[in-house]
Legacy VTK file of the C-alpha trace (Angstrom):
# vtk DataFile Version 3.0
C-alpha trace
ASCII
DATASET POLYDATA
POINTS 176 float
-5.178 90.928 65.299
-3.723 94.394 65.130
-6.237 97.253 65.577
-5.305 99.771 62.881
-5.169 98.332 59.336
-3.307 101.337 57.866
-0.719 101.083 60.597
-0.420 97.325 59.955
0.198 97.977 56.231
3.005 100.384 57.148
4.465 97.795 59.515
4.253 95.067 56.850
6.044 97.242 54.288
8.810 98.037 56.745
8.989 94.398 57.854
9.806 93.267 54.302
12.662 95.778 54.168
13.979 94.617 57.550
13.980 91.002 56.335
15.820 91.971 53.142
18.506 93.817 55.108
18.927 90.950 57.569
18.992 88.395 54.724
21.639 90.366 52.847
23.862 90.526 55.925
23.382 86.789 56.517
24.113 86.045 52.846
27.369 87.999 53.085
28.737 85.132 55.180
28.284 82.863 52.163
30.078 85.409 49.999
33.013 85.396 52.441
33.153 81.608 52.229
33.116 81.594 48.419
35.839 84.242 48.269
38.035 82.345 50.723
37.588 79.039 48.876
38.472 80.643 45.555
41.351 82.758 46.846
42.648 79.954 49.071
43.876 78.043 46.032
46.351 80.810 45.298
47.060 82.014 48.820
50.644 81.765 50.002
51.150 81.991 53.745
54.419 83.602 54.773
53.949 83.938 58.491
56.976 84.355 60.735
57.553 81.521 63.201
57.658 84.093 66.028
54.167 85.331 65.187
51.751 84.427 68.028
49.154 82.789 65.779
47.675 80.663 68.554
47.206 83.757 70.715
45.541 85.609 67.842
43.273 82.637 67.181
42.202 82.310 70.835
41.724 86.073 71.036
39.420 86.098 68.012
37.375 83.191 69.361
37.131 84.996 72.715
36.038 88.152 70.881
33.356 86.064 69.162
32.000 84.984 72.563
32.121 88.536 73.876
30.382 89.758 70.715
27.495 87.313 71.180
27.057 88.267 74.832
27.318 91.951 73.926
24.712 91.595 71.176
22.336 89.925 73.627
22.687 92.800 76.087
22.754 95.556 73.449
19.688 94.172 71.653
17.695 94.180 74.896
18.834 97.770 75.478
17.803 98.864 71.967
14.415 97.166 72.187
13.584 98.442 75.662
10.216 100.192 75.806
10.543 103.917 76.295
13.741 104.293 74.276
12.786 106.427 71.320
14.347 107.207 67.992
15.302 110.879 67.769
13.139 112.300 65.004
14.205 115.908 65.522
16.811 115.779 62.736
14.724 113.733 60.287
12.350 114.800 57.561
8.692 113.921 58.042
8.183 110.318 57.033
5.383 107.866 56.405
7.551 105.209 58.039
6.253 103.935 61.339
8.518 104.881 64.292
8.645 101.209 65.336
10.125 100.343 61.929
12.855 102.947 62.357
13.724 101.738 65.855
13.587 98.034 64.979
15.616 98.511 61.786
18.372 100.203 63.773
18.433 97.300 66.239
18.516 94.676 63.465
21.239 96.404 61.442
23.531 97.040 64.419
23.177 93.583 65.942
23.452 91.787 62.591
26.575 93.742 61.676
28.149 92.895 65.032
27.338 89.208 64.530
28.672 89.350 60.972
31.993 90.508 62.407
32.418 87.030 63.922
32.545 85.623 60.393
35.054 88.305 59.477
37.291 87.047 62.309
37.353 83.717 60.470
38.247 85.438 57.216
41.118 87.206 58.992
42.466 83.902 60.300
42.103 82.351 56.869
44.078 85.079 55.129
46.602 85.213 57.941
47.361 81.489 58.226
45.127 79.718 55.668
43.204 78.322 58.649
40.136 76.834 56.949
38.897 75.099 60.111
38.658 78.389 62.032
37.035 80.034 59.003
34.289 77.397 58.923
33.832 77.424 62.695
33.533 81.191 62.945
31.241 81.448 59.900
28.958 78.796 61.432
28.967 80.545 64.817
28.178 83.847 63.091
25.340 82.367 61.017
23.873 80.515 64.008
23.930 83.673 66.129
22.337 85.702 63.321
19.575 83.118 63.015
19.077 83.041 66.790
18.878 86.860 66.952
16.835 87.086 63.721
14.129 89.713 63.356
10.785 88.640 64.754
7.565 90.249 63.624
6.000 89.813 67.061
8.742 92.030 68.528
8.001 94.676 65.909
4.253 94.580 66.561
4.832 94.692 70.330
7.100 97.712 69.829
4.468 99.442 67.689
1.864 98.783 70.374
4.153 100.221 73.056
4.871 103.305 70.947
1.154 103.820 70.308
0.388 103.489 74.038
3.187 105.950 74.873
1.850 108.449 72.313
-1.643 108.129 73.786
-0.269 108.884 77.262
1.515 111.964 75.914
-1.640 113.147 74.128
-3.741 112.572 77.253
-1.199 114.513 79.352
-1.226 117.397 76.867
-5.039 117.534 76.882
-5.060 117.438 80.703
-2.693 120.425 80.824
-4.939 122.584 78.664
LINES 1 177
176 0 1 2 3 4 5 6 7 8 9 10 11 12 13 14 15 16 17 18 19 20 21 22 23 24 25 26 27 28 29 30 31 32 33 34 35 36 37 38 39 40 41 42 43 44 45 46 47 48 49 50 51 52 53 54 55 56 57 58 59 60 61 62 63 64 65 66 67 68 69 70 71 72 73 74 75 76 77 78 79 80 81 82 83 84 85 86 87 88 89 90 91 92 93 94 95 96 97 98 99 100 101 102 103 104 105 106 107 108 109 110 111 112 113 114 115 116 117 118 119 120 121 122 123 124 125 126 127 128 129 130 131 132 133 134 135 136 137 138 139 140 141 142 143 144 145 146 147 148 149 150 151 152 153 154 155 156 157 158 159 160 161 162 163 164 165 166 167 168 169 170 171 172 173 174 175
């Protein structure tokens, strides 16, 4: 159980917002699918025979793999203890610093993973390639679910921030 009930209420309020943001980004993949299905009926593909469609397709699938690996590394970097959100330019807030830091990590990584689905949309509009659309949307959704927000990570981050603040306060009192 978390020690400070007021702090836990702030974390819970921020957690709901994080889940809504993540859910909206995940749902956008469904919107892309619906748009492609509806537009696909009327889509005329006029691609030149010299156009390197296979190369573009392999490049986008390779970019999808690189994106997933990059998100894994970048997410670890963003969630590393000791990395702080710069509050110097922000107005005073009742939002917990862990919420700010975790929200940034969720939004950036989810947007990067959403881009994989957009690669499928590009291939669909370029060559009416429904198979690649479905494959890339599924890869994107699976990666977003795998890298979904986890409340335990948020609580661990809040605990680390609180411990770091205590160390700073103790150091300031020792210097007096």
